[in-house]
Structures are given as structure tokens and as C-alpha cells.
N, C-alpha and C positions, 0 to 999 in steps of 0.2 A: 765313518766309525768302523773299525775292523771288527769282523765277526770273531768272537771268542767266548769260551765258556770256562770260567775259573775252576769249575769242579773237575775239569779234565787235567788240571795241573797237579802233578804228583810231586809236591815240593816238601813233603814231611818225611825225613829219613827215620827209619826204625831199625832197631837191633835185629840181627839175623841169628839163627840158631848156631851158626859157626863162629859168631863173635864171642869173646871171653866175658859174656855177661849173662845174667839170668834174663833172657830176652822176654819171657812172658811177664815177669814181675816188673822189670825195669821199663818195659814198653807201655805200661798202663798210663802214666801221666802224659806220655807223648801221644797216645791214642786219644786221650781226652782232649788235648789241644787240637788234634786233627779233626775231631768231631765239631769243635767250635768253629774251625776254619770252614768246614762244609756248610754250616748254618750261615756264616757270614758271606760265603761265596754264593750261596743261594739267593740271599737278599740282593747282593750286588748284581747277580745275573738278571734278577727280576727288574730292578731299576734300570739296568742297561737296556733291557728289551723295551721298557716303557719309553725311555729317551729315544731309542732307535725308531720306534713306531711314531713318536711325536714329531720326529724330523721329517717324515713324509718322504718326498722324492728330492728334496733340496740338499740333503747331505747332513746338515747340522740344525739343531733346534734354534740356535741364535739367528741363523739366516731366516728361518721361518718367522720368528718373533719380530725381527727387524722390519718385516713387511707392514706391520700394523702398530707397533709400539715404538715410542721414542726412548731415549736413554733413561728418562725418569719413570717410564712405565705408562705414560699417558697415550691415549689413542691418537694416531696421526689423522689429520683432516683428509689428507690424500687417500688414506686407506678407507675412510668412511665413504668418500666419493667413489672410489673404485668398487665398493660394495653396493653401488647403485642406491645410495641413501636419498631416495626421491619420494616426495609426499604422495605421489600417485601409487606407490607400492605400500603405503601404510594403510591401516584400517582405523575406523572410528573406535573410540574407546573412552573410558572414564578414568579420571585420575584424582587422587586425594591430594589437594594442594596444601602447601605449607603457608604459614602466615605471611612470609615474605613474598610468595607467589601471588597470594590474594591481594596484598598491597600493591604489587606491580600492576596487576590487571585493573585495580581501582585507579591507578595513576593514568591509565589509558582511557578511563571513562566507562569501564565495565564493572558491574556488580556481579560477582561470581560466588557460588557457594563453596563449601569445603570440598565436596565431591562434585566435580564439574566434568561434564561430558564434552569432549572435543571431537569435531567432525571435519572431514576434508571438504574443500570447495574446488570446483573447476574454475578456470579463469573467467568464464562468463559470469559465474555467480559472484566472484570477487569484484568484477567490474560493476555489476549491478549494485552491490552493497556500498561501493565507494561513492555512488551517486546519491545515496540517501542522506539527507541532512540530519544533523544531530537532533534527537528527540522527535523525529518526523512521525514516529508511530503514535505520538500523543495528539495528533491532529483530529479534531472532531468538527462536524458540520451541524449547525443548528438552524432549522427552518421553522418559522412561526406561521401557523395556519389555523384559522378559527380560534385565535387566542390561546393556542396550545403549541408548545415547542416540541419539535420532532428532532431527535438527536440521531445522527449517523456517525458511528464510531468504528464501523468495520464494513467490509464488503465494498461494493461498487455503487457510487452515486451517479446516476444517469442524468444528463442534462440534454433535454430535447427541445426542438422548436415548438412554438405555439402559433396560433393564428396571428398574433401581433408581435411576437418576439422571435428573432432569428439569431442563432448562435453561429459565430464565425471563428474558426481556429486559425490563428496566425502562424507564420513561419517560425516564430520564436516560442511556440507552444502556448501562447497566450490565448485566452478566450474572450471574445468581444460579443456584446449583445446589441443587436441592431433592432430598432423598432420597425415594424412592418404592418401593413394592413392587407387582409385578404381582398380579392377582387370584389367579392359580394358585398363588402361594407363601404366601398368607394361611393361617395355622394357629393353633391354640390349644394351650397347654402344660398338661400334667397332671403333678403331682409326688406321690410317696409313695403311690401307689395299690397296694392289696394284691390280687394276682391270686388266682384260685381254681384248685384242682387236686384230683384224686382219687387221684393216685399220687405226689405230691411231685416229679414229673419233667415232666409235661406241664401247662402252665398256660394259662389264658385270662383275658382282661380282661372283666369283666362290664359290660354296658351300652353297648358300642360295637361296630359292625360291623367296623371296621378302624382301623388307625392309620397314620400317615405312615411310609413306608418308611425304614429306617435311623434312625428316631428313638427306638427303644426302648432304655431303659437299665435294666438289671437289677441289684439290690443284694441280696446275701445276707449277713446279719449285719454290715451296714455296709460290706461290700467290694463294689465294682462289678465285675461280671463282663464278660468280653470276648465279643464276638459272633464267630461263625464259621459259614461256609456251605459251604466246600469244603476238601479236603485238611487236615482238622482234626487227623488223627492225627499229622501231622508238624510240628505247631506246639506251642509252649510257651504255657501260659496261667497267669494268676496263681492263687495258692493262696488259699483262703478258709477261715476257721475254722468247723468244724461241731461241735456238741455231740453226743457219743455216749457213752452209759453213764457219764455223770458226768465225762467228760474231753473235752478239746478235741483234735480231730483236723483237720489241715490237708489239704485236698483240692484237686486241680487240676480246674477246671470251666469250661465255656463254655456259651453258649446259642445256639440257632438260632431266628430269628424267622420267623413267618408273618404278615406285616402285613395281608394281605387277609382273614384270619379273626380278627384281633385275638388271636393266640395265639403261644406260643413253647415250646420244649422245652429242658431242661437235659441236659447230657451225663452227669450223675450225679444220682441221686435224693437229695433232701434228707431230713432227719429232721424229725419233727413239732415238735421244739424249735427248729428253725432259723427265722429271721425273714427273709421275702422281701418286697421292694417294688419297684415299677417306676415309671419316668417315661416319658412318651411324648407325641407331638404328634398332633393330628388336623387334617386340612384342613377349611376352612370352605366349600368349594364341592363 
């Protein structure tokens, strides 16, 4: 665009004193037109300067506009990309959504409000979100203990090993529970062992130094006796059949164990014809 100033153009001829006219009177309408021309020229010069400044260094405004607009005035996608239209350069913000936009997000499975805040995500966050199943945030864990339900709906639920249960994490992220026993509870069972006695009341188990506490089970003539260690006189115990002088007599009887010496005592002495056997457990350590 050529540099010019229309105010510098003297294109309005006026009558001179040497002309055969009354130059002062006859020049009035011409001077009025010249003043109008100056006003118009001023506006033209102002708009010309605006257009010249808008052109920048490329020469013409159209060249500059063609960088970002198509023939219909819409933004060019290439121009947006050249402007580094990258989500990393954006900031978090809130937007008032239209009804159409709310319906669109609802079709994607999201319930949004009229004024919704949008935030950026790094790739690691998007990858993590993509692994979350639909409605996964509604998962709750209920554990019943002492007839009371305990609900876990947030935070971390810890699963730990116990003395008898061991948790094993598989390669497929599955959790398996294996039953186990601690070494201190390992034991061996013995059944139908005949104890020895010299008075049919105090018995011992031959061949072992001790048995596991509270593991002794005593049977007289097929009836299992009850164990007692304190306040036995005020308790009722089962009756057992004993053979005496050719007839059966039912007697109430209990036993008291001494596990550390592998022995026990009956509250009532048996007869030689009575059959007694015991079951018991011994520890393996």
C-alpha cells in the first residue's frame, strides 16, 4: 500500500483576485466544499492508517487474514494447530453448558450440572481412569462379626494372614486363601487306648510322658465320661452302666485329668469287669 495523505492534495481550484469575478463572494461555496473534502480526507487517512497497521509486515490485510480464515470466515484447522492448540497449554475452568451439551454428556454416561468444571488430565491419569469399571465407585464390602455388619465403603481394606489362613496373590491379581496351621498346634490323635491302673480309679497312659491339655476323652462301657476340675460336687454328671455281682448298676462318675503326667483319676472306682478306653492327642513339638 503506497504511502499517501489525501490532505496534501490541492485539487480544489479557487478564483483569484486577477480573475474577472468577485473572488471573495464567489469562492464561498467552493471553500465550503473544500472544507467538506478535508473532513472526508481525514476519515479516509485514518482508515487507511488502520488498514496499513493491520497488515503488519505481510503487505496486505487479506494476506494476513488468509492465514487463519477460509473464504467463509471460519477458522482454519491448520491455523489452530499452528497456534499450538494443545490441551497441555490450557487451564482448568468452569463452563455453563447448554441443554444439548448436557444431553450429550448424559449419552456418554455422565451426569453433569448446568455449571460444570472441566480439568486437564495427564496421560497416566487417563490410562488409570480407563481401567476403572463402570459404577466401580459403588462397591462396598460388608463383614459380619458378632452378629453385626461392618460396612467398608471407602479407604483401604487390608487383608492379612492369620494363624490358620494364608493369603496368596496370583499372577492374575487374584487372591486365594489357603488353610494353614501354626507349628505349635500340630498334634497326633490316638484312639481306643487302654489305660493302666492298680486300683481301678487312678489311671495312666503307658508309653507317653504327657498328652495335650483338654484332649483326653474317657469311655467306660461305651459311655463317654465328663471331665471336671473344680466345684465338682455341685454338678450333675452322666450315668454309666457298671457290672456288679451279675447285675447292671448305673453310677454317676466324672474324671480329672493330669495331662503333664499322662494320667487321670475317676471320681468312683470301677469294677474289674468294666471296660475302659481313652482317646487323646499329643503335640508334635
